[in-house]
C-alpha positions in Angstrom: 48.6 -2.3 -19.1 47.9 -1.5 -15.4 45.2 1.1 -16.5 43.6 -1.5 -18.6 43.2 -3.9 -15.4 41.9 -1.1 -13.4 39.3 0.0 -15.8 38.5 -3.8 -16.0 38.2 -4.0 -12.2 36.0 -0.7 -12.2 33.8 -2.3 -14.8 33.3 -5.7 -12.9 32.9 -3.9 -9.6 29.9 -1.6 -11.4 28.4 -4.6 -12.9 28.8 -6.6 -9.4 27.0 -3.6 -7.6 24.1 -3.6 -9.9 23.7 -7.2 -9.9 23.9 -7.3 -6.0 21.4 -4.2 -5.7 18.8 -6.2 -7.9 19.3 -9.4 -5.7 18.6 -7.0 -2.7 15.6 -5.6 -4.0 14.1 -9.0 -5.3 14.9 -10.0 -1.6 13.2 -6.7 -0.4 10.0 -7.7 -2.4 10.0 -11.3 -1.0 10.5 -9.8 2.4 7.7 -7.4 2.4 5.3 -9.7 1.2 6.3 -11.9 4.4 6.7 -9.1 7.0 4.3 -6.4 5.4 4.4 -3.0 4.1 5.7 -1.4 7.3 8.5 -3.5 7.3 11.9 -1.5 8.5 15.4 -1.9 7.3 16.0 -4.5 10.4 13.3 -6.6 9.2 14.1 -6.6 5.7 17.6 -7.5 6.2 16.6 -10.4 8.6 14.2 -11.8 6.2 16.8 -11.6 3.3 19.5 -13.0 5.5 22.0 -10.2 5.6 22.8 -7.6 7.9 21.8 -4.0 7.8 24.9 -2.8 7.3 24.8 -4.8 4.0 21.8 -2.9 2.7 23.4 0.4 3.5 26.6 -0.6 1.5 24.3 -0.8 -1.6 21.4 1.8 -0.7 22.1 5.2 0.7 19.0 4.9 3.0 15.5 3.3 3.3 14.1 6.0 0.6 16.9 4.7 -1.9 15.7 1.2 -1.2 11.9 2.2 -1.7 12.9 3.8 -4.9 14.6 0.8 -6.4 11.8 -1.4 -5.2 9.4 0.6 -6.9 11.1 0.5 -10.2 11.6 -3.0 -10.1 7.8 -3.6 -9.5 6.9 -1.4 -12.1 9.2 -2.7 -14.6 9.2 -6.5 -13.8 5.3 -7.1 -12.7 3.0 -4.2 -13.2 3.9 -2.8 -16.7 4.3 -6.1 -18.2 0.9 -7.3 -17.7 -0.5 -3.9 -18.6 1.4 -3.8 -21.7 0.2 -7.5 -22.4 -3.5 -6.5 -22.0 -3.4 -3.5 -24.3 -1.6 -5.6 -26.8 -4.5 -8.0 -27.3 -5.9 -8.6 -30.6 -9.3 -7.4 -29.4 -12.1 -4.9 -29.8 -11.5 -1.4 -28.0 -14.0 -2.0 -25.3 -12.2 -5.5 -24.5 -8.9 -3.5 -24.4 -10.1 -1.2 -22.1 -11.5 -3.7 -19.6 -8.6 -6.1 -19.8 -6.0 -3.2 -19.1 -7.9 -2.1 -15.9 -8.4 -5.5 -14.9 -4.7 -6.3 -15.2 -3.9 -3.0 -13.4 -6.5 -3.4 -10.5 -5.7 -7.1 -10.2 -2.1 -6.7 -9.6 -2.4 -4.1 -7.0 -4.7 -6.3 -5.2 -2.9 -9.5 -5.5 0.3 -7.7 -4.2 -1.3 -5.3 -1.6 1.7 -5.3 0.9 4.3 -4.5 -2.0 2.0 -1.8 -3.3 1.5 -0.2 0.3 5.5 -0.5 0.7 6.1 1.5 -2.2 3.4 3.9 -2.4 1.9 4.2 0.9 4.8 4.6 3.5 5.7 8.3 2.9 8.8 7.1 1.1 7.6 6.8 -2.4 9.7 8.4 -4.9 7.6 10.8 -7.0 10.2 11.0 -9.9 9.9 7.3 -10.3 6.1 7.3 -10.1 6.1 10.3 -12.5 8.2 8.1 -14.9 5.8 5.2 -14.8 2.7 7.7 -15.3 4.6 9.0 -18.3 5.3 5.7 -19.9 1.7 4.3 -19.2 0.1 7.5 -20.8 2.3 7.2 -23.8 1.3 3.6 -24.1 -2.4 4.3 -23.8 -2.0 7.5 -26.1 -0.2 5.3 -28.9 -3.3 2.7 -28.5 -5.8 5.5 -28.7 -4.2 7.1 -31.8 -3.8 4.0 -33.6 -7.4 2.8 -33.1 -8.8 6.5 -33.6 -6.8 7.1 -36.7 -8.3 3.8 -38.3 -11.9 5.2 -37.6 -11.0 8.8 -39.0 -11.3 10.3 -35.5 -9.2 13.3 -34.7 -6.2 12.5 -32.3 -5.1 16.0 -31.4 -6.0 15.5 -27.9 -4.9 11.9 -27.3 -1.9 12.6 -25.1 -4.1 14.8 -22.9 -7.1 12.1 -22.8 -4.2 9.7 -21.9 -3.0 11.4 -19.0 -6.4 12.1 -17.5 -7.2 8.2 -17.9 -3.9 7.0 -16.1 -3.9 9.7 -13.5 -7.5 9.0 -12.8 -7.1 5.4 -12.8 -4.0 5.5 -10.6 -5.5 7.6 -7.9 -8.8 5.7 -7.6 -6.9 2.4 -7.5 -4.7 4.0 -4.7 -7.7 5.1 -2.7 -9.5 1.7 -3.1 -6.4 0.0 -1.5 -7.0 1.8 1.7 -10.8 2.0 1.4 -11.7 -1.3 0.5 -15.5 -0.5 0.4 -16.1 -2.5 -2.7 -14.8 -6.0 -4.1 -12.4 -5.9 -7.0 -15.0 -6.8 -9.6 -17.1 -3.7 -8.6 -13.9 -1.6 -9.0 -13.2 -2.9 -12.3 -16.8 -2.4 -13.5 -17.2 1.2 -12.3 -13.6 2.1 -13.8 -14.7 0.5 -17.0 -17.8 2.3 -17.0 -16.2 5.8 -16.5 -13.3 5.0 -18.7 -15.2 3.6 -21.7 -17.9 6.3 -21.4 -15.1 9.0 -21.9 -13.6 7.1 -24.9 -17.2 6.8 -26.2 -18.0 10.3 -26.1 -14.6 11.3 -27.5 -15.4 9.2 -30.6 -19.2 10.4 -30.8 -17.5 14.1 -31.4 -14.8 12.5 -33.8 -12.4 13.5 -31.4 -13.1 17.3 -32.4 -13.4 19.8 -29.5 -15.4 22.2 -31.8 -17.7 19.4 -32.6 -18.2 18.5 -28.9 -18.5 22.1 -27.8 -21.3 22.7 -30.5 -23.2 19.7 -29.2 -26.1 19.8 -27.0 -25.0 18.4 -23.4 -27.9 17.1 -21.5 -27.8 14.1 -19.1 -29.9 11.3 -20.4 -32.6 9.7 -18.0 -31.7 6.3 -16.8 -33.3 3.4 -18.2 -36.3 2.3 -16.7 -36.4 -1.3 -14.8 
């Protein structure tokens, strides 16, 4: 009987710790939006309304807090928006543009959080890699479904997806620190490049042999 009670207490404590961590992560997101991406543990604790000791009770260090914050932001904010865009009942071009607009828009609308989890040197690479894997798998599934409907070879679908996701993530990260163009320009240029890659793959029927055998000459730009 005593063992059962102890096991029950352990389960309740574990659940309490999980729930409390999530509350503190949500508080961290709110604090960073107010205090900025360079906020330290003291500032975050003050904004949440707890002592720094409380943060260290649930997170081993700032890296642990940043990692948990990254996972929360990706799972509850970024990926739902991207998934929603990719799931639209729309043509292929609109799917590409909508997904890019959601990704770039989410980063642009929450810049302090993005910089906190990605740009302060504490970003957890395993969490980022997991996000990129999930994103690439979703993109690959959409490419495979749409290409199969058109009789296009999909052997390279996963590779193409990693190229697209990695390139988009890196380009958007660069843009967050070098705002040399506005959001619409970024979306236009990313869409131009991404769509051109997909269109080129479709013209070759997804076949590397067909693509390699084709003549490759840059076309002249349209005359004004």
